[in-house]
N, C-alpha and C positions, 0 to 999 in steps of 0.2 A: 190336390191342386185344382183350383177352379178354372173355368174356361178363360176368364179374363186374364188371370195370371199366366196361364199357358200361352195365350196369344201375345202378351207383353214380352215374355221370354223369347218367343219365336222371332218377334220383330227385332229385339236387341241382338239376338244371335245372327240374324240376317244382316243387320247394319255392321256388326263387328266383322263378319265374313267379307262384306264388300270393302270395308276399310283395309283389312289385311290384304285383300287382292290388289287394291289400289297401291298400297305401300310396296308390295312385291313387284308389281308391274313398273312402278317408278324406279325401283332399285335396278331393274334390268334395262331401263330405258337409257339412251344416251344423255349426257349432260345437256342442259338447255343451251349453253353456248355453242355446242357442236350441232344441235338441232337447227339453230338459226343460220348456219352456213349455207351459202348457195351451192348449186351444182358445181362440182370440181373433179379434178383427176386424183387428188390426194387430200387427206385430212390429217392434221397433227393436233394433239390435245395434251395439255399438262395441267395438273392440279398442284399448285405451289403451296397451299396452306399446310398440308402434312409435312412437307419438307422443312418449312419454317418451324413447325412444332418440334421436329426431331433435332434440328441443327441450329436453332436461333442463338443459343448460348456460345456456339463455336464460330459462327459466321462473323468475319471481320468486315466492317463497313468498307465497300470498295471506293477507290479514288474516282473522282469525277472529272470529266472534261468540262471546261468553263461553260460551253453551250448548254450542257445538260443541267449544270448547277443553276443557270439562269431559268431554265424551264421549271425546275423544282421550286425555286424562289417565287416565280410568277404564279404557278398553279397550285402549289402545295402538294403536288402528286410526286411521289417517289416510287418508281416502278419496282425497285427491289423490295420495298416495304408494303406497297399498296396493291400490287397485282396479285390476285388470288387464282384465277384461271385464265388460260388462253387457248382458244380454238382457232386453228388456221386452216383455211382451204387453199390449195395450190391449183393454179390454172395454167395449163400448158399454153405457151405462146407459139404462134405459127412461125415467127422469126426469132430464133434463140439469140441472135446478135443484136436485137433491138434494145431499147432502154430498160425493159423489164427482164432481160436475159431469158433463160429457158422457161421461167415460170413467173406469173404474177401471183399475188396473194390477196385473200380477204380474211380479216380477223375479227373475232368477237372476244373482247377482253372484259373480265369481270373483276370487281374489287372496289376499293374506295377511290374511284377514278373520276367521278363526274362532279359537276358543280358550276357555279357562276364564274369562278376564276378560270376554269378550263375554257368555258365559252368565250370569255374575254380574250384569252390567249389565242384561241382559234380565230376569232373575229379579227384580231390584230394581224395575224399572219396569212389569212386567206386571200387568194386572188379572185375568188368567186364563191358564190353561195347558191344553193338550190333548196327550195322547200318541197319535201316529198312526204306524204302521209303524216303531216303534222310535225315533221322533224326537219331541222335545219342541217343540211349537209355542207360542210366546209371543204373547199378545194385548196389544198396546201401544196405549193410547188416543192419538189424534192428531186435533185439530180436529173433534171430533164423530164420528170414524170409528174403526174398529178396524183396526190394521195388524198382520198376522200375520207372525211372523218365525221361521224355523227354520234350524238348521245342517244342510245337506244332506250335506256331506262335509268333508274336512280343509281344503279351500280354497274352499268354496262355501257361500253362504247363499241362502235364498229369502225373498222379501218379497211380500206381497200385501195390498191394501186392498179387495179384492172383498168385498161385504157378507156372503157366506157362506164357509165354509172349503173349499168344493169345489175351488177353483183351486189352493190350496197343497197340498191332498191329491193333486191330479193331478200336481204337480211331483214329489212324493215317489214316487208310483206309477211315473212315467216314469223316475225315477232307477234303478229296478231293471233296466230294459232299455236303459240309456244306451249300452251297448257296441254296439248295433246302429247302424251308421253312418247309415242313412236313416230311423230312427225320428223321430217328431215329430208336430206338429199337422198338420191338413189344410192350413192356409194355407202352412206351410213346405213340405209335399210338393208343393203346386201351383205355388209360385213361386220357391223358392230357386234352382232351376236357371237362373233368369233373372238372378241376381245375378252381376256380373262376378267372375272369379277374382281373388284377392288384395285384395278390398275390405276396408278397415279399418273402415268403418261402412256400414250398409245398413238399409233398411226395406222391408217388404212389407205389402200389404193396405191397409186404410183408415187410413193413418198420419196423416191429417189430423185424427183425433179430438181430440187435445189442443189443436189450434189452431182448433177449430170455434167460430164466432161467428154465431149466427142462420142456420145452414145453409151458411155460407161459411168458407173457410180463410183466416185472417189471420196473417201472419208479419211481424214488425218493422214493423207498421203498414200493410203492403200486403195488400190483399184479392186472393187468387189466384183466377183464373177456373176453379177446379176444385171440383167438388162434394165435400162432406166424406165421402161414402160411395163415392167413386171408388176403384178398385183401382189402387195405385201401387207401382212398384218403383223405389226410390231407392238410390243407392250413392255411395261416395267411395273411389276406388282410386288407386294411384300412376299418375302420367302418365309412361309409359315414354319418351316423346319429349322430356321436359323434366325435368331433375333437380330434386328437391325440390318438385315440384308434384303436385297431385292432380287427377283428373278427376271432376267432379261430374256424375252422370247421373240424370235423373229421367224415368221413363216412366209415362204414364197409360194405362190400358186403358179406353177410352171404350165406351159401349154400342153405337155404330154408327160407320161411316166418316163420315157427315155430322156427327155430334156431335164426332168427332175433328178434323175440318176446322175447325169453329167454335172448338174449344178451342185449336188451334194458332194461329189468327189472334189470339185474345185474349191468349195468352201472349206472342206476338211483339210485340204492342202494349204489353203491360205491361213487357217488357224494354226497349223503346225509351224508354218513360216513365221507367223507373228510370235509364237512362243519362243522360237530361237532368237528372234530379233530383240525381245525384251529381257532375255536371261541376263545379259551383261549389265543391265541398268542397275544403278546404285540402290542400296537397300534403304527405303523409307516407306512410310505407310501407304502413300499413293502408288508408288511403283509396286509394292507388295500386293496391293489390292488389284492392280492391273494384271499382274502375273496370276493371281488367284482366279480372276475372271477368265483368262485364257485357259488355265488348267481345268476349269470346270465346264468349259464350252464343249457341247456335244452336238453333232449333226445327225439327224435321222431323216428318213424318207418314207412316205406312205403314199403310194400311187403317184399322183402328180404334185404332191406337196413336199416341200423341203423345210424342215424346222431346225432352228438353232436355239439352244437354251444355254444360259450361263448364269452364274451367281455374281451379283454386284454387291460389294460390301460398303459400309458407310465410310471407310477410309478413302475409297476412290472419290466419293462425292466431296469429302473434306479437302482432298488434295486439289481437285479442280477448283473449288471455291477459294482456296488459298492462293492458287496461281492467279485467279481473277483479281483478288484483292491487292496483289503485289505488282500489277501491271504498271510498267513505267510510262505508258502512253497517256495516263490520265492526270488530271490536274489536282484539285484540292481534296483533302479528306472529307468524307461525308460527315455532316454533323450528326451527333447522337440524337438530337431531337429538334423539333421545329417550334 
């Protein structure tokens, strides 16, 4: 092998190594939508494309309220069909009884969502506009609040109901440096590495904010023994040992090992109570999947961390989707095509 050939091979090897390193770093980096979120107390993220791939043949078109049908007709955007990813930042409000409740939100939505028809709809409904960093931000009134909306890129929009425009400004500012794989908020930098790889949905930080009632977290009528300001890392990822199932993982970072031990005991008791509550439910796929989830739920503690793991089967997802499709509160059936 002559010197020129050896040098060429070394250059090729170096380039391939750098490309492999870049791909690896990108796979470990947070999704771009999450990296654009401003500073917040909690972050929620969901990737909807794999869900559609798994269940698209079984999902029944939901019924629509007339106002939503008008939006679809005007913009050509159907959230159930066109939204691929959603990243949501939760901002604690000093006055939980104000128009935003305990938390305001900032969202980055990805999918087939942008275009002139959406701009026309926003322009028609806006009570004010602002130009920032080359983007038009539309102010849309909603239930006594101002919702700010802007098109960030060809497949991405940002939405925020924070009382001031600083959060949506931050999203546009971060968009300029979005190519950096580990850019993002402090919360994302501190905790995303704890989210399991391949998670389709996850949350970090004080994700109990939307479910906060009088200082406690309540979900589906159950009051969880977790403080609303607890730091939590939650995720839903494919269960590798069981085809078509997901592993639900929720980890609370308690202030001390003693607090974690108390929280673990309380969560274990709550799961036992829920098992007894669901036992009399009629036998159908959704109820059976819920019972299986509770039967597989396990609580463990390691120092100041409390972890709950459970298996979620596809039957539970289909049951929830079926309930949504049969809602009597909605208007006309969704059209099969546009």
